[in-house]
N, CA, C and O atoms as CSV, one atom per row, in Angstrom:
chain,resi,resn,atom,element,x,y,z
A,1,MET,N,N,113.729,-21.885,-68.546
A,1,MET,CA,C,112.726,-22.683,-67.874
A,1,MET,C,C,113.091,-22.835,-66.396
A,1,MET,O,O,114.241,-23.096,-66.041
A,2,SER,N,N,112.106,-22.667,-65.573
A,2,SER,CA,C,112.278,-22.753,-64.134
A,2,SER,C,C,111.441,-23.914,-63.608
A,2,SER,O,O,110.545,-24.410,-64.291
A,3,VAL,N,N,111.742,-24.330,-62.408
A,3,VAL,CA,C,110.917,-25.348,-61.763
A,3,VAL,C,C,109.537,-24.773,-61.481
A,3,VAL,O,O,108.547,-25.504,-61.471
A,4,TYR,N,N,109.469,-23.479,-61.255
A,4,TYR,CA,C,108.217,-22.802,-60.933
A,4,TYR,C,C,107.623,-22.172,-62.189
A,4,TYR,O,O,107.606,-20.948,-62.323
A,5,ASP,N,N,107.135,-23.003,-63.109
A,5,ASP,CA,C,106.501,-22.529,-64.339
A,5,ASP,C,C,105.005,-22.362,-64.121
A,5,ASP,O,O,104.433,-22.960,-63.210
A,6,ILE,N,N,104.379,-21.554,-64.952
A,6,ILE,CA,C,102.936,-21.384,-64.909
A,6,ILE,C,C,102.285,-22.696,-65.336
A,6,ILE,O,O,102.628,-23.264,-66.372
A,7,GLY,N,N,101.341,-23.167,-64.524
A,7,GLY,CA,C,100.665,-24.426,-64.783
A,7,GLY,C,C,101.246,-25.599,-64.006
A,7,GLY,O,O,100.693,-26.697,-64.068
A,8,ARG,N,N,102.330,-25.407,-63.284
A,8,ARG,CA,C,102.978,-26.483,-62.514
A,8,ARG,C,C,102.151,-26.802,-61.280
A,8,ARG,O,O,101.750,-25.891,-60.556
A,9,LEU,N,N,101.891,-28.074,-61.027
A,9,LEU,CA,C,101.226,-28.503,-59.808
A,9,LEU,C,C,102.222,-28.473,-58.664
A,9,LEU,O,O,103.397,-28.796,-58.838
A,10,CYS,N,N,101.740,-28.082,-57.489
A,10,CYS,CA,C,102.579,-27.973,-56.301
A,10,CYS,C,C,101.789,-28.443,-55.093
A,10,CYS,O,O,100.576,-28.637,-55.164
A,11,VAL,N,N,102.492,-28.624,-53.987
A,11,VAL,CA,C,101.878,-28.930,-52.702
A,11,VAL,C,C,102.269,-27.824,-51.738
A,11,VAL,O,O,103.442,-27.464,-51.646
A,12,LYS,N,N,101.293,-27.281,-51.017
A,12,LYS,CA,C,101.597,-26.270,-49.995
A,12,LYS,C,C,102.261,-26.947,-48.812
A,12,LYS,O,O,101.771,-27.966,-48.325
A,13,THR,N,N,103.372,-26.390,-48.344
A,13,THR,CA,C,104.097,-26.973,-47.215
A,13,THR,C,C,104.005,-26.115,-45.961
A,13,THR,O,O,104.463,-26.532,-44.897
A,14,MET,N,N,103.427,-24.939,-46.065
A,14,MET,CA,C,103.300,-24.051,-44.911
A,14,MET,C,C,101.923,-23.392,-44.952
A,14,MET,O,O,101.310,-23.270,-46.013
A,15,GLY,N,N,101.453,-22.975,-43.795
A,15,GLY,CA,C,100.199,-22.233,-43.716
A,15,GLY,C,C,99.005,-23.121,-43.419
A,15,GLY,O,O,99.150,-24.323,-43.197
A,16,ARG,N,N,97.830,-22.523,-43.418
A,16,ARG,CA,C,96.617,-23.250,-43.053
A,16,ARG,C,C,96.206,-24.271,-44.103
A,16,ARG,O,O,95.423,-25.173,-43.802
A,17,GLU,N,N,96.712,-24.154,-45.325
A,17,GLU,CA,C,96.362,-25.094,-46.389
A,17,GLU,C,C,97.482,-26.111,-46.638
A,17,GLU,O,O,97.605,-26.644,-47.741
A,18,THR,N,N,98.287,-26.374,-45.623
A,18,THR,CA,C,99.396,-27.321,-45.726
A,18,THR,C,C,98.892,-28.688,-46.178
A,18,THR,O,O,97.922,-29.215,-45.632
A,19,GLY,N,N,99.553,-29.248,-47.167
A,19,GLY,CA,C,99.206,-30.572,-47.662
A,19,GLY,C,C,98.263,-30.587,-48.839
A,19,GLY,O,O,98.043,-31.643,-49.432
A,20,TYR,N,N,97.697,-29.446,-49.198
A,20,TYR,CA,C,96.779,-29.374,-50.330
A,20,TYR,C,C,97.539,-29.083,-51.626
A,20,TYR,O,O,98.571,-28.412,-51.624
A,21,TYR,N,N,97.003,-29.604,-52.725
A,21,TYR,CA,C,97.583,-29.379,-54.043
A,21,TYR,C,C,97.117,-28.039,-54.599
A,21,TYR,O,O,95.994,-27.605,-54.342
A,22,CYS,N,N,97.990,-27.390,-55.363
A,22,CYS,CA,C,97.667,-26.114,-55.987
A,22,CYS,C,C,98.369,-26.026,-57.336
A,22,CYS,O,O,99.157,-26.901,-57.698
A,23,VAL,N,N,98.073,-24.958,-58.077
A,23,VAL,CA,C,98.652,-24.724,-59.400
A,23,VAL,C,C,99.239,-23.321,-59.424
A,23,VAL,O,O,98.626,-22.389,-58.903
A,24,ILE,N,N,100.411,-23.157,-60.017
A,24,ILE,CA,C,101.009,-21.831,-60.174
A,24,ILE,C,C,100.306,-21.122,-61.319
A,24,ILE,O,O,100.273,-21.622,-62.443
A,25,VAL,N,N,99.741,-19.948,-61.026
A,25,VAL,CA,C,98.986,-19.172,-62.005
A,25,VAL,C,C,99.829,-18.026,-62.569
A,25,VAL,O,O,99.683,-17.666,-63.737
A,26,ASP,N,N,100.711,-17.452,-61.741
A,26,ASP,CA,C,101.525,-16.322,-62.184
A,26,ASP,C,C,102.783,-16.235,-61.321
A,26,ASP,O,O,102.799,-16.691,-60.178
A,27,ILE,N,N,103.820,-15.651,-61.877
A,27,ILE,CA,C,105.057,-15.401,-61.145
A,27,ILE,C,C,105.104,-13.904,-60.870
A,27,ILE,O,O,105.212,-13.102,-61.798
A,28,ILE,N,N,105.023,-13.527,-59.602
A,28,ILE,CA,C,104.951,-12.113,-59.231
A,28,ILE,C,C,106.332,-11.482,-59.265
A,28,ILE,O,O,106.528,-10.469,-59.936
A,29,ASP,N,N,107.283,-12.056,-58.559
A,29,ASP,CA,C,108.677,-11.592,-58.578
A,29,ASP,C,C,109.569,-12.751,-58.183
A,29,ASP,O,O,109.134,-13.902,-58.224
A,30,LYS,N,N,110.805,-12.476,-57.802
A,30,LYS,CA,C,111.749,-13.554,-57.511
A,30,LYS,C,C,111.413,-14.337,-56.246
A,30,LYS,O,O,111.959,-15.420,-56.038
A,31,ASN,N,N,110.526,-13.816,-55.392
A,31,ASN,CA,C,110.175,-14.490,-54.149
A,31,ASN,C,C,108.741,-14.995,-54.076
A,31,ASN,O,O,108.451,-15.901,-53.294
A,32,TYR,N,N,107.844,-14.434,-54.866
A,32,TYR,CA,C,106.426,-14.732,-54.715
A,32,TYR,C,C,105.790,-15.255,-55.992
A,32,TYR,O,O,106.146,-14.865,-57.104
A,33,LEU,N,N,104.822,-16.166,-55.786
A,33,LEU,CA,C,104.046,-16.758,-56.864
A,33,LEU,C,C,102.570,-16.586,-56.546
A,33,LEU,O,O,102.194,-16.442,-55.383
A,34,LEU,N,N,101.735,-16.600,-57.576
A,34,LEU,CA,C,100.290,-16.590,-57.392
A,34,LEU,C,C,99.808,-18.013,-57.641
A,34,LEU,O,O,100.073,-18.590,-58.696
A,35,ILE,N,N,99.096,-18.578,-56.661
A,35,ILE,CA,C,98.617,-19.948,-56.795
A,35,ILE,C,C,97.097,-19.979,-56.714
A,35,ILE,O,O,96.462,-19.030,-56.254
A,36,ASP,N,N,96.530,-21.089,-57.170
A,36,ASP,CA,C,95.083,-21.308,-57.115
A,36,ASP,C,C,94.865,-22.810,-57.143
A,36,ASP,O,O,95.758,-23.556,-57.545
A,37,GLY,N,N,93.697,-23.263,-56.724
A,37,GLY,CA,C,93.399,-24.689,-56.753
A,37,GLY,C,C,91.974,-24.962,-56.360
A,37,GLY,O,O,91.195,-24.043,-56.106
A,38,LEU,N,N,91.636,-26.236,-56.311
A,38,LEU,CA,C,90.274,-26.617,-55.947
A,38,LEU,C,C,90.042,-26.437,-54.447
A,38,LEU,O,O,88.965,-25.993,-54.049
A,39,LYS,N,N,91.009,-26.763,-53.617
A,39,LYS,CA,C,90.890,-26.639,-52.164
A,39,LYS,C,C,91.756,-25.509,-51.602
A,39,LYS,O,O,91.787,-25.292,-50.390
A,40,VAL,N,N,92.456,-24.794,-52.478
A,40,VAL,CA,C,93.356,-23.706,-52.063
A,40,VAL,C,C,92.827,-22.407,-52.648
A,40,VAL,O,O,92.546,-22.316,-53.843
A,41,ARG,N,N,92.697,-21.413,-51.795
A,41,ARG,CA,C,92.256,-20.099,-52.272
A,41,ARG,C,C,93.337,-19.464,-53.123
A,41,ARG,O,O,94.526,-19.717,-52.926
A,42,ARG,N,N,92.926,-18.651,-54.056
A,42,ARG,CA,C,93.869,-17.917,-54.897
A,42,ARG,C,C,94.595,-16.912,-54.008
A,42,ARG,O,O,93.969,-16.070,-53.364
A,43,ARG,N,N,95.931,-17.012,-53.982
A,43,ARG,CA,C,96.694,-16.131,-53.115
A,43,ARG,C,C,98.152,-16.068,-53.530
A,43,ARG,O,O,98.637,-16.896,-54.301
A,44,ARG,N,N,98.830,-15.078,-53.005
A,44,ARG,CA,C,100.268,-14.917,-53.220
A,44,ARG,C,C,100.988,-15.733,-52.155
A,44,ARG,O,O,100.649,-15.659,-50.974
A,45,VAL,N,N,101.993,-16.520,-52.581
A,45,VAL,CA,C,102.770,-17.315,-51.625
A,45,VAL,C,C,104.246,-17.169,-51.923
A,45,VAL,O,O,104.646,-16.906,-53.057
A,46,ASN,N,N,105.048,-17.343,-50.889
A,46,ASN,CA,C,106.493,-17.390,-51.037
A,46,ASN,C,C,106.847,-18.720,-51.684
A,46,ASN,O,O,106.261,-19.746,-51.339
A,47,PHE,N,N,107.788,-18.722,-52.612
A,47,PHE,CA,C,108.139,-19.958,-53.295
A,47,PHE,C,C,108.720,-21.000,-52.342
A,47,PHE,O,O,108.740,-22.188,-52.665
A,48,LYS,N,N,109.193,-20.570,-51.171
A,48,LYS,CA,C,109.719,-21.498,-50.170
A,48,LYS,C,C,108.611,-22.283,-49.463
A,48,LYS,O,O,108.894,-23.265,-48.777
A,49,HIS,N,N,107.362,-21.863,-49.621
A,49,HIS,CA,C,106.242,-22.484,-48.930
A,49,HIS,C,C,105.474,-23.473,-49.794
A,49,HIS,O,O,104.419,-23.957,-49.386
A,50,ILE,N,N,105.989,-23.781,-50.986
A,50,ILE,CA,C,105.365,-24.790,-51.838
A,50,ILE,C,C,106.432,-25.731,-52.374
A,50,ILE,O,O,107.603,-25.370,-52.489
A,51,GLU,N,N,106.005,-26.940,-52.698
A,51,GLU,CA,C,106.894,-27.965,-53.250
A,51,GLU,C,C,106.387,-28.319,-54.651
A,51,GLU,O,O,105.287,-28.856,-54.780
A,52,PRO,N,N,107.166,-28.030,-55.704
A,52,PRO,CA,C,106.711,-28.324,-57.064
A,52,PRO,C,C,106.672,-29.826,-57.349
A,52,PRO,O,O,107.481,-30.590,-56.822
A,53,LEU,N,N,105.722,-30.235,-58.187
A,53,LEU,CA,C,105.582,-31.620,-58.611
A,53,LEU,C,C,105.901,-31.723,-60.103
A,53,LEU,O,O,106.093,-30.705,-60.768
A,54,ALA,N,N,105.956,-32.923,-60.617
A,54,ALA,CA,C,106.307,-33.145,-62.020
A,54,ALA,C,C,105.162,-32.775,-62.969
A,54,ALA,O,O,105.415,-32.391,-64.110
A,55,GLU,N,N,103.908,-32.884,-62.517
A,55,GLU,CA,C,102.762,-32.646,-63.392
A,55,GLU,C,C,102.568,-31.165,-63.689
A,55,GLU,O,O,102.857,-30.306,-62.856
A,56,THR,N,N,102.076,-30.884,-64.882
A,56,THR,CA,C,101.692,-29.526,-65.271
A,56,THR,C,C,100.347,-29.592,-65.972
A,56,THR,O,O,99.953,-30.634,-66.494
A,57,ILE,N,N,99.652,-28.466,-65.975
A,57,ILE,CA,C,98.426,-28.331,-66.749
A,57,ILE,C,C,98.597,-27.141,-67.688
A,57,ILE,O,O,99.458,-26.288,-67.474
A,58,GLU,N,N,97.790,-27.094,-68.701
A,58,GLU,CA,C,97.896,-26.053,-69.723
A,58,GLU,C,C,96.969,-24.895,-69.359
A,58,GLU,O,O,95.756,-24.980,-69.552
A,59,ILE,N,N,97.549,-23.805,-68.828
A,59,ILE,CA,C,96.794,-22.590,-68.525
A,59,ILE,C,C,97.606,-21.387,-68.970
A,59,ILE,O,O,98.822,-21.465,-69.151
A,60,LYS,N,N,96.900,-20.263,-69.143
A,60,LYS,CA,C,97.568,-19.012,-69.489
A,60,LYS,C,C,98.017,-18.299,-68.219
A,60,LYS,O,O,97.515,-18.577,-67.130
A,61,LYS,N,N,98.954,-17.391,-68.365
A,61,LYS,CA,C,99.417,-16.572,-67.248
A,61,LYS,C,C,98.247,-15.754,-66.709
A,61,LYS,O,O,97.549,-15.083,-67.469
A,62,GLY,N,N,98.037,-15.813,-65.400
A,62,GLY,CA,C,96.965,-15.047,-64.763
A,62,GLY,C,C,95.579,-15.595,-65.021
A,62,GLY,O,O,94.604,-14.849,-64.934
A,63,ALA,N,N,95.457,-16.886,-65.340
A,63,ALA,CA,C,94.165,-17.493,-65.652
A,63,ALA,C,C,93.184,-17.327,-64.488
A,63,ALA,O,O,93.578,-17.332,-63.322
A,64,LYS,N,N,91.904,-17.180,-64.824
A,64,LYS,CA,C,90.862,-17.065,-63.808
A,64,LYS,C,C,90.660,-18.410,-63.124
A,64,LYS,O,O,91.086,-19.448,-63.632
A,65,HIS,N,N,90.008,-18.380,-61.971
A,65,HIS,CA,C,89.756,-19.601,-61.204
A,65,HIS,C,C,88.967,-20.622,-62.032
A,65,HIS,O,O,89.252,-21.819,-61.976
A,66,GLU,N,N,87.992,-20.160,-62.787
A,66,GLU,CA,C,87.185,-21.057,-63.612
A,66,GLU,C,C,88.044,-21.749,-64.671
A,66,GLU,O,O,87.843,-22.928,-64.963
A,67,ASP,N,N,89.002,-21.014,-65.248
A,67,ASP,CA,C,89.899,-21.595,-66.249
A,67,ASP,C,C,90.822,-22.645,-65.626
A,67,ASP,O,O,91.127,-23.660,-66.251
A,68,VAL,N,N,91.260,-22.394,-64.395
A,68,VAL,CA,C,92.109,-23.356,-63.682
A,68,VAL,C,C,91.311,-24.631,-63.413
A,68,VAL,O,O,91.814,-25.735,-63.624
A,69,GLU,N,N,90.059,-24.482,-62.943
A,69,GLU,CA,C,89.211,-25.647,-62.688
A,69,GLU,C,C,88.992,-26.462,-63.962
A,69,GLU,O,O,89.065,-27.691,-63.933
A,70,THR,N,N,88.726,-25.788,-65.073
A,70,THR,CA,C,88.515,-26.464,-66.350
A,70,THR,C,C,89.763,-27.220,-66.783
A,70,THR,O,O,89.659,-28.354,-67.250
A,71,ALA,N,N,90.943,-26.616,-66.638
A,71,ALA,CA,C,92.193,-27.267,-67.031
A,71,ALA,C,C,92.476,-28.488,-66.155
A,71,ALA,O,O,92.996,-29.492,-66.643
A,72,ILE,N,N,92.141,-28.411,-64.873
A,72,ILE,CA,C,92.337,-29.547,-63.964
A,72,ILE,C,C,91.426,-30.698,-64.381
A,72,ILE,O,O,91.857,-31.850,-64.415
A,73,LYS,N,N,90.165,-30.391,-64.699
A,73,LYS,CA,C,89.233,-31.426,-65.142
A,73,LYS,C,C,89.672,-32.033,-66.467
A,73,LYS,O,O,89.562,-33.243,-66.663
A,74,LYS,N,N,90.165,-31.203,-67.372
A,74,LYS,CA,C,90.619,-31.678,-68.680
A,74,LYS,C,C,91.820,-32.622,-68.536
A,74,LYS,O,O,91.946,-33.587,-69.289
A,75,ALA,N,N,92.699,-32.341,-67.568
A,75,ALA,CA,C,93.877,-33.176,-67.326
A,75,ALA,C,C,93.553,-34.386,-66.445
A,75,ALA,O,O,94.434,-35.191,-66.140
A,76,LYS,N,N,92.286,-34.509,-66.040
A,76,LYS,CA,C,91.821,-35.620,-65.189
A,76,LYS,C,C,92.598,-35.700,-63.874
A,76,LYS,O,O,93.014,-36.780,-63.454
A,77,LEU,N,N,92.787,-34.559,-63.237
A,77,LEU,CA,C,93.509,-34.489,-61.969
A,77,LEU,C,C,92.604,-34.078,-60.806
A,77,LEU,O,O,93.099,-33.723,-59.737
A,78,GLU,N,N,91.277,-34.122,-61.005
A,78,GLU,CA,C,90.342,-33.692,-59.961
A,78,GLU,C,C,90.503,-34.475,-58.666
A,78,GLU,O,O,90.536,-33.891,-57.583
A,79,LYS,N,N,90.602,-35.784,-58.776
A,79,LYS,CA,C,90.711,-36.625,-57.581
A,79,LYS,C,C,91.971,-36.279,-56.797
A,79,LYS,O,O,91.931,-36.151,-55.574
A,80,LYS,N,N,93.083,-36.129,-57.498
A,80,LYS,CA,C,94.350,-35.802,-56.843
A,80,LYS,C,C,94.289,-34.422,-56.190
A,80,LYS,O,O,94.767,-34.251,-55.069
A,81,MET,N,N,93.710,-33.443,-56.873
A,81,MET,CA,C,93.657,-32.071,-56.366
A,81,MET,C,C,92.752,-31.943,-55.131
A,81,MET,O,O,92.917,-31.013,-54.342
A,82,ASN,N,N,91.801,-32.867,-54.958
A,82,ASN,CA,C,90.909,-32.818,-53.802
A,82,ASN,C,C,91.470,-33.555,-52.592
A,82,ASN,O,O,90.889,-33.487,-51.509
A,83,GLU,N,N,92.595,-34.262,-52.758
A,83,GLU,CA,C,93.216,-34.995,-51.656
A,83,GLU,C,C,94.052,-34.054,-50.788
A,83,GLU,O,O,94.358,-32.923,-51.167
A,84,ILE,N,N,94.403,-34.559,-49.629
A,84,ILE,CA,C,95.347,-33.865,-48.751
A,84,ILE,C,C,96.422,-34.869,-48.377
A,84,ILE,O,O,96.127,-36.028,-48.084
A,85,ILE,N,N,97.657,-34.426,-48.387
A,85,ILE,CA,C,98.765,-35.310,-47.998
A,85,ILE,C,C,99.346,-34.814,-46.687
A,85,ILE,O,O,99.253,-33.630,-46.363
A,86,SER,N,N,99.940,-35.719,-45.940
A,86,SER,CA,C,100.537,-35.292,-44.666
A,86,SER,C,C,101.980,-34.869,-44.914
A,86,SER,O,O,102.747,-35.578,-45.565
A,87,ILE,N,N,102.327,-33.726,-44.395
A,87,ILE,CA,C,103.660,-33.155,-44.507
A,87,ILE,C,C,104.375,-33.375,-43.177
A,87,ILE,O,O,103.859,-32.953,-42.142
A,88,PRO,N,N,105.548,-34.022,-43.163
A,88,PRO,CA,C,106.250,-34.207,-41.892
A,88,PRO,C,C,106.735,-32.867,-41.334
A,88,PRO,O,O,107.152,-31.983,-42.082
A,89,ILE,N,N,106.675,-32.737,-40.040
A,89,ILE,CA,C,107.126,-31.519,-39.365
A,89,ILE,C,C,108.639,-31.525,-39.325
A,89,ILE,O,O,109.263,-32.514,-38.939
A,90,LYS,N,N,109.222,-30.404,-39.728
A,90,LYS,CA,C,110.686,-30.312,-39.790
A,90,LYS,C,C,111.259,-29.843,-38.487
A,90,LYS,O,O,112.476,-29.708,-38.361
């Protein structure tokens, strides 16, 4: 088990979507993950550019965007996923 499991909620810490919540959809290799979310486009990201959270949702590996949206609604995390948090500049 890794901190970066499929279905783990994360926060983007780098890039144009900084501060938005996302979900890990797939593990590409030792450096990259595939993420998706309500306010985050489905894309490949470096694991150093996201911060994992304690919450997880139940999705399959490589789930479609519609399946991710359904799982978020089922877990009642819609409000949280639509928020943006401020990330301090390092």
